[in-house]
N, C-alpha and C positions, 0 to 999 in steps of 0.2 A: 655571542650566544653559542651555547652547546649545539652539537649536530642533532642530539635527541630533542631539544627544544624546537629547532627549526623544523625537524621532521613532524613534530607534533602539530605545530601550526599549519604546516603544509596540508597534512592529512585532514585536519579539521576544516580548513578553508576549502578544500577540494570537495569534502563531503557536503558542506553547506551549498557550495555551487551545484553540485549534482542534484541535491534535494530541490533547489529552487528550479533548476532546469527540468527536473522530472515532473514537478508540479505544472510548470508551463506547457510541456509536451503532452501531459495528460489532458490538460484544459483544451489544448488546440486539437490534437489528433483524436483524443477520446471524446470530445464534445460532451463535457460533463452536464451541460444544460439539457442536452437531449436525453442522456441517461436518467436525470431527475424527472423528466416529463414521462418517460417510459415507466418509471417506478410508480409514479402518481397514477398514471393510467391503469397499471396493473392492481394497484390498491383499489381503485374505483371499481374495476371490474370485479374483483374479489368481493367487495362489499355488496355489489348488486347480486352476485351469484349466491351469497349467503342469505339475502333477503327473499330470493325467489322461492315460491312454494312448489313449482313444477305441477300445479294442478291442471292448468289449461294447456293446450297445444301451442297456443301463441307464446306463453311464458317458456315453454320447453324450447321452442325454435329460437327465441331471443336468447336464452341461456346457452345453447349450442354455438350461436353466432359469437357471443362474447367469449366462450371458451376457446374457439377456434382462433381468436386474436392473441391469446396468451403465449402460445409457442412462438409466434413470429415476433412478438414483443421481447420475450426472453432471449431469443437468438439475436436480435438486433442489440440488445443490451450487452450481452456477453462479447459480441464482436467489438463494440465500441469500447468496452473495458479493457480488452486484451491488445487492441491495436497499438497503444503506446509502448507495450512490452517488447514489440519488435524493434523498437529504437532503443529503449532504455536498457534492456538486458545486455546486448552486445556492448554498449557503452560502459556499463558497470563492470563487465568481465575485463574489458581492456584497461579501465581505470584502476580496478583492484590489482590486476597483474602488474601494471606499471608501479603502483604504490608499493606493492610487495617486493618487487624486484629493486626499486630504488632504496627502500629503508627496510631490509630484511631483518634487522636485529633490534628494532625499536620495541621497548617495553614500556606501557603506560600503567602506572600504579596509582589507582584512586584511593582516596581516604575513606571509602566506604565500599561495601560490596553490593552487587546487583545479581539478580537471578539470571541465569543463562541456561539455554538448552544444550545438553551434551550432544556432541557431534554424532555419537552412535545412535542417536534417535533416527538419524537419516538412514541408518543401516537396519532399522526396525528392530532393534534389541533395546526396547524400552525397559528401564529399571527403576522402580519406584523408590529404591533406597537411595538413588543418587539425585532425585529431583525435589526441589530445584537445586541446581548447581550454582552456588553463591561464589562469585569471584570478584576480585578487586584489581586483578592484573591482567592487561590484555596485550596481545601482540599487534603488529601492523594491521592485519585484516580485521581482527576483533575491534579495534579502535575505529577503524574505518566505518565497520557495520554499525557500531554504537552511534557514531557522529551522524551517519546517514538517517538512521532512524529517528534519533531524537531531534535533529535539525528538521527533518521532514514534518514531524509532528508540530513543532513550534511554527514553522512556515505556514503549514496548513491552517492552524488556529488563527495565526495573524491575519491571513488572507481572507478567511471566513468572517473575522470580525470586521475587516475593512468593508467587505461586501455587504454585510448587515447594515453598516452605517450608511453606506451609499444608498441603499433601498429605502431607508427611512426619510 
């Protein structure tokens, strides 16, 4: 096998492993179940607040109590959602550095083009003339990002379907 083929498979497998690990860490550290409970509670509180007329003092007090819960719930939800990033971002940074330094010259050419976001968006110089930037050729880091994103989506969909079947 050629070196570029080996690099292609190593990067792809590494991305799939990272995506699966990311999902697992998010589930354990981020406590997705609690985040869902918080979202449901916030939706319930919002519905109650929309239905309240605020005509009587009792309704006003109840509405104020419910509104005082929302910032606490939002704060807890944000913390739970960002906790996994403490683990995942450094791992991704190290992994991408190792992949780029191991396979610096890899070029993956796809038979189709996909829209990408130009790097200068990060520099806040957005230009509508170049959006979307359709590409079919990716370097090491670009291929790693594509594999992480798409494998993450596929793994998430599969896990969600398995969980739905278990609930039934």
